[in-house]
N, C-alpha and C positions, 0 to 999 in steps of 0.2 A: 400663872392665873387663872382665875374663876370662870368658868363655863356656866354658860344658862343650859336648861333643861334642851331647848331647842339644839344648841351644840352639842352637847354630848347625844342626842338621840344621831345627829348628823354625822357625829366622830365614830361612834358604833355600826353605823350604816356603810361606812366605809373600810371597817375591819380594822379600824384604827383603836389606839389607847389614848388618854389628855397625856400620860407618859411620854409616848411617841410626839405629840405635836409639840407639847413643851421643850424635847429636846433639839425638834426643829428649829423652834425658836431659838433656842440657844446659840444651835450651828448659824446661823443667819446672822443673830444680834453677832457673836463671834468673828465673823469676817472669815473671809475664805481663807485657809490653812494654805501656802503655797507648797509647790516639793521645794526639797532643799537637793538638789542637783550636788554631785560631787564629780561626775564627768560625764560622757557619754560612751556609751558603749561601742567597741570599736571591733574590727575582724581581731580574733585572738587576745580581748579584753571583755569578753560579753557577749561576742557574737561567734558562733560555731562557722566555719566554713568547712562544707563538705566537698573533698577534692573527687572529681568525675569518678575513680576506681571507688570510690566508698558509696556511691550511691545505689549501685544494684545491691551491694550488701543489705542496703535498708530497703530497699522495694522487697526483695525477695523476703527477707525477715518480716516485715508486715503480712507479703502473701499468703507467707507460711504457718501463722498463726491467725487472719483472719478469720477462717471458718470457727475458730475455738473461742472467738471473741464477741460480746452484743456490740453493735456497734450504732451510731445514730449522726447524721449530719444536721448541725442544729442552724437554722437562720432566722436571724433578724430580718423581719420584712414587712414591719407596721409600717414603714414611710412612705408618703405619697409623692407622686411627682411632681408638686406643685414648683419647687424649686429648679426643676429639671430647664423650665420654662420661664425661668424670671424675665430673660430679655426679651421672650415675645409678648410677655404681658407688657414690659415697657414699652415696646411699641404700639401696641394698641391703645393705651395709656396717654402716651405724648405723641402720637404722630397724627398729623392733620394733614390729609391727602389734600386736599384742596391750596395747602399752602405751599408745601412742599414734595419734593420727589424722595422715594425712600433712600437714593443713594446718598443725598444730602443731609437726609436727616440721619442715616448712619455716621458722617461725616462730624456733624456737629455735635452728636450725643455722644460719640465715642464707643458706640455702640456694637463692638466688633463682631460680636459675637454674629449678629446679622449677616453680616457678609458672609461670611463660610454657608450660614444656614441656608441662604437663598441661592447661594452658589453651586450647592450641591443636594439641593431637595430631592432629587430622583434616586440617590443612596437614600435615603431614610427607611425604615423597612416599613413606614407605614404611610409611605407615599401614594400608593396605590388606591388603597381605604379612604386617604384623603380626597383625592383625585374626585373618586366614586360619588362621596357625601356631595362633594360640593354641586356634582353637578345635578343630582337629586334635588337638591335646595334652589339650585340657578342654575336651570336649563340653557342657557346663552351665556354661561360662562366663559366661553373662549374669546366671545364678544369685546369683553371688558378691556379696558385700559389695561395698560401691563401693570400700573401702582395698585390699580382697584382687585386684579388676579389675585397680587402678593396679600394683599390685605385680607382679601375672603379666604385665601389658605391659612393664614394664620388664623384667623377665625374661627375656624372648620374646626382646628386642632381643639381651640380652647376652650369655646363657648359651650353654655351648661345644654343646649339644647341641638347641640351637634356634635361632635365625638367626644368634648369633654374629657380630654387626655388627662388633665391637670389633677383632675379629681380622682384617677386613678392609680391604686396603688403600683410602686415600681415594677412590684413582681409582676402584673397582668397587663404590663403595656407590650405593645410588638416590637418586639427586643432585634430581633435577627431575623432578616429576609431570604428564604431559601428558593431552591429551583421553585415548589409547589407549593410551599407555604408560609408562614410568618409564625414564628416560636417565640413566646413571652420569655420573660426570667425564669421566672417559676417552672417551666418545661426543662431549661435548659441546666437548672439544677437537678433535675430529675437524671438526668442522663449525665451527668459529671457523676451525682451521686452513686449510682448503681457501678461505675469503676472504681473508686477508692474508697464507698461509705456501705458496703453490701458486704454481708457475711450469709455464706451459705444459700447465693443465689436470691436473698431476700436484703430488700435497702430500706431502711428506716431513715424520714428526713421528719424534720419537725420545724414548725413556721410561726414564729412568732406575728401574728396579724393585728389589724383593727380589725374590731367586733363587728363594723359598717360592712369589713368587705368577705367577712366569714362564705357568706354564698355564694359571691362570685370566683372566692379562690376554689371553693368545692365544683362550681359546674366547667369550671377550668379544667381540673382535677378528673371528672367525670368524660371531658372529652378528649384529654389527650391520654390516660392511665392504660389503655387497651393497647395502645399502638407503642407507648414507649416500653409496655412491658413486653411487648413481641420483639421490637427492634433490639434490646437488652438482655432478655432471657431471664431478666430479673423480675419477682414480683415485687411489690411497690408498699410498707405501710407510710401512709402520710397522714402524720396529725399536727394539730393547730391547737394555739394557745393565744392568749390576750394577755396583756399589762395587767396586773391584778390592781384594782382600784387602790388594795392597801399600802400598796407603793406610792400611791399621789402624796404629793408635798404641797404644804401651805405656803403662802406668801406674808412679807412684811410691808407695810407703808413704810417711807422715809422717814418717818417718827419711829419705829419699829413698834407699831402697834399692827396685830394681824389684820389681813386686809380680809373686807368682805363684800359680797356683792350687793346690788342696790335693794335686796330685801333683806338683806341681814346675814345672810347665811356666810359661812367661811369658805371663802376658795379655795378649792384646792385644784392641782394642776399636775399632768402627768410629768415624770422627775426623772425622765432620760433614761438611754438604753439600759444606765446599770439597774435598774428595775427588773430587768429580765434576770437577774440571779435566779430569781425567785422562778420562773419558769424553767431556768438552765437546772436547777435545785431539784425539782419535780422528776424529772428523767432519771432512768435506773439503768443504765449502760455502762459497759467497759471502757468505750474510747467515743470522745464524742469531738467530732471534727463542728469547728465554727467558721463562717464565711457569711459574708453579708450578703444580701439579694442582689444588688446590682453588679456583684463581680462576678460576673459570666463570660463566656466568649463561645464563637461559634464552634461548632462540633469539630474539625478540622485540628482544633488545639486543645481537646479535652484530655485528649491521651498526655500530652504534656504537661496538662495541669494537673493530672493526677498523679502520674510519677512523683511530683514534688510533694504532693501531699503525702504519698505513701511513704517518701524518705522522712517527712516529719514524724509519722504515726510510727517509722521502723526504728527510729532514736527513742521516742516514748517508751516501747515496750523495752528496749534494750536497758535505759534507764531503770525503767521501772521496776524489771527483774532483779536488776543489782541493790535496788532497794530493799524490794521485799525480802531478799534475802540477808541484809543487812537485821531488817528490822526481826525477823523470827530469830537473827542470832544473836541479836540484844533481850530476847524473852529468855533465853538459856540461862544457867547459874555461872559459868566455867568459862566466862570471858577473860581476856587477857590484855595488858597496855598495848599489845601490836597488832592485837585485833580491833579496837579503838583507833590507832593510829590507821589502819589502813581508810576505816571508815570516815576520819576526818579528811585523809587526801581525797577520798570519792566527793562529799559531800562540798569539799572547797574546789575541785576541777571539774567535776561532772555537774554538781547540782547551783554552782556560782552561790555558795551561801560564804559569807564571810566569817568564820569562827571569831569568837571574841578574847581577846587575850586574857581573860581568866581563867577558860578553858583550862590552860594548861596548868593551872596551881588548885583546879578544884577535885574533889574527891573520885573514885570510880564510881560511887553511884550515882553523884554530881554531873560527871560526863557521860553516863549511860541516860541518864533524864534528859541532858541536852541533845545527844545525835538522837536518841528517840522523838522528841522534839521536831527537830528541824529534818528529820529523815520521813516521819509519818504525816504528811502533806498532801491535798492535792499536787500535781504537775503538770505544768501545761510547757509545749513545744511550739513557741510563735516565728512563723515565717518574718524575716528581716528585709526589707528592699532598700537598694543603693538610693540614696536621695538626689530625687533629680528634679525637685524642686515641686511635687506632688505635695497637695496638704495632708496633714494625718500626723498623730501622735509618733513619738519618736523612744529607741531605746536608750535606758541611765541608768547609770549609776546614784543610787537614792539613798540619802542620810536621814532615818526617823527621828522623832524627838528623843526616844532612847538611846539615841546615836548607832543602831544598828544600819548599816549598809546593804543594800539589797538591790535584784536587777527592777525595774519597773519600767514599764510602758510609759508614757508621760503627754500630753497634751500640752501645746502651747498655751491654754487659758491656765494650768496649775503653775505657771514658770509666773514670778513677780517680775513685771517688764520693768519696775524703778529700778530694778538690781542689776547694775552693770555685770557685773560676773557670772550673775544666772544667765542674764542673756546671752553672754560670750559660750557659754558650756551649749547652753540651745542652738548657738549657730554653730557649731563645732560638730553636730550631730550628722554622721554621713550614711546613717539608715533610716526609715521609717516604718511604722508599723501598718502594713495591709490588711489587717484585721484577716490572720489567716493562723487558726490556732487550733491545735491538736489536745484535746485535754485527759488526761487519766482520773476519775475523780471515786475510784474507788483504792480501798486501803489493802496492806498485806493480809488482812482476814477475808477480803471479798465485801465488805460492807463499804455502804456509801456514805462519803463524808458528807458533813452539812456543812455545804459551802458557803453558809450564809456565818460562819464564824471565823473566815478567813480575809474579811473583810476592813480596808482602812477605814473607819467611816467618818475620818476628820479629811477626807481625801475630797469631799462632796465639793459641787461646783455653785458657786453664787453669783447669780448675774441681776445685773438692771434691766427691767422689763417697763413697757408703757401697756397699762390694762385701762381700755375706754378713758385715755386721756392722764390717767393718773400712775404715777412712777411707784412702782414695787419691787421690791428685793423677792428674788425666787432661789428656791432650794432645786441641785438634781443629785438625786443619790451618785456615789461614786462611780464613775463610767465602767460598763462591764468589763471590758481588758484592761485599765485602769487599777482604781484605788479598790473595786471589787474582789480583784484578784490579787492584793497586793502580798498578801501571805500564803500563796502557793510557790512551792519551789517551781522557777522558772528558768528555762532555757532558749535564748534567741538563737534562730541560726538563718543564713543568709539564703533567700530565693533570688530566681531572677526576677525581673520588671513583667516577664511575659504573665506573671501569677496576679498580677495587679492592673483590673479592667475597670474600676468603678465607671459609673454612669451620672456623673453631678450635673451635668447640662446635655440637653439634648442633642448637641453637636460628639459628645463624646460617642454616641452610636455611629459615627462616620469614621473612628479609628480602628484600623487593620484586624482588632480582634474582634470587633464586633460585624464586619462585612465579610460575607461569604467570596472567595476569590473562586472565581473563573476558569 
């Protein structure tokens, strides 16, 4: 495509190149490359089940090594809380107080979330703050009709001139109500991070946030840091980063032309959580824990959660130690076929590598090259939860275009819904991905891997959107724990449902894991 001087200036300012723009255009035009599922990963066939007597082994292994390692907890935290309040926005937009009661509106609209919301208002972590704000604005609030009080309660949560919670990033919303204060998700991550993400009583946490909210995160940190340090006996190194502009992607019109705004400039859009691979790649630590900002629990569950994180990390360290031994061995000159056979058993049985049939007929040099390539990769150990109807990607054996089969986390959007056999495999998934990862990102020489080299760029997401009334096709980069980690060595481990406590709607804050028991 021929770009104007204005285009070239804009592309350069974004930190992009015309080659990258052309590559993005080609990806969108070619259409989404769906995953080729071979079968669902299950216990004993891609998912490791840790018996109770093994748990203490892995916990102790991690604890014995943690002070000799650099550790960070990486938390994607740029998401806004808007979607949490979707059914409340629906009420404000559709409900006419003079025409109907809220109960009949709920029945007619099938807005079932509202019933639970209004029946358990007092359990919401921000209930008292909302009531206090209402009385500031409407002194005679208690004199209003029942219907109007409910309406004003919702308005106070959402409206910009009141509490404006939907504008907040999830990390700074009131999440948990304790006896004397209310904690944000951000604060809970610090407490939890001290338990398993610390080394030598220092906890490193890295949050990817929206630039708009940097000051608010820093204010919250200043407010809580001293007390959290005192309560945990740890010092904290908290860092922030933003999704890089150079990861933004273009959009095409329905005619496959580059979409431009009303001023003729190229429209660039954020490219999804896969863009955060760049942020992850900038970190220099031995071990990286990854967990979403909204997946936290009240403090009484922190130790349980921490133990399962330690188990995953212990598994990683054990596998990494053997991997490094084999790689050092491959660097020596006196290798025997028997040595290689042990390595084949390890990559097959422990790292879930499906060795190609050609391996058995290859020369010794070719076998060494093959095994070094398979062993010398980043490692991720991923918790997997039994599928009980929660949304989320799942663990599958997937075949790539070259015929190689590997373990991958696949989202439903990556599966061709018109292909009956693929949909059947998707439905047979016994587990799903709660975004619970422990990553080893250094090689056997202590050098940090360039994570950008292990991405399946064809695993991009292409979606149809409407921008200002115009249909466009947009591109999202391969998901952070999907295609962005496609060529890592992958181990899936079953973890209990208690480790998965996302807050997708405000009503999720009413679950036991988000409520302090009396």
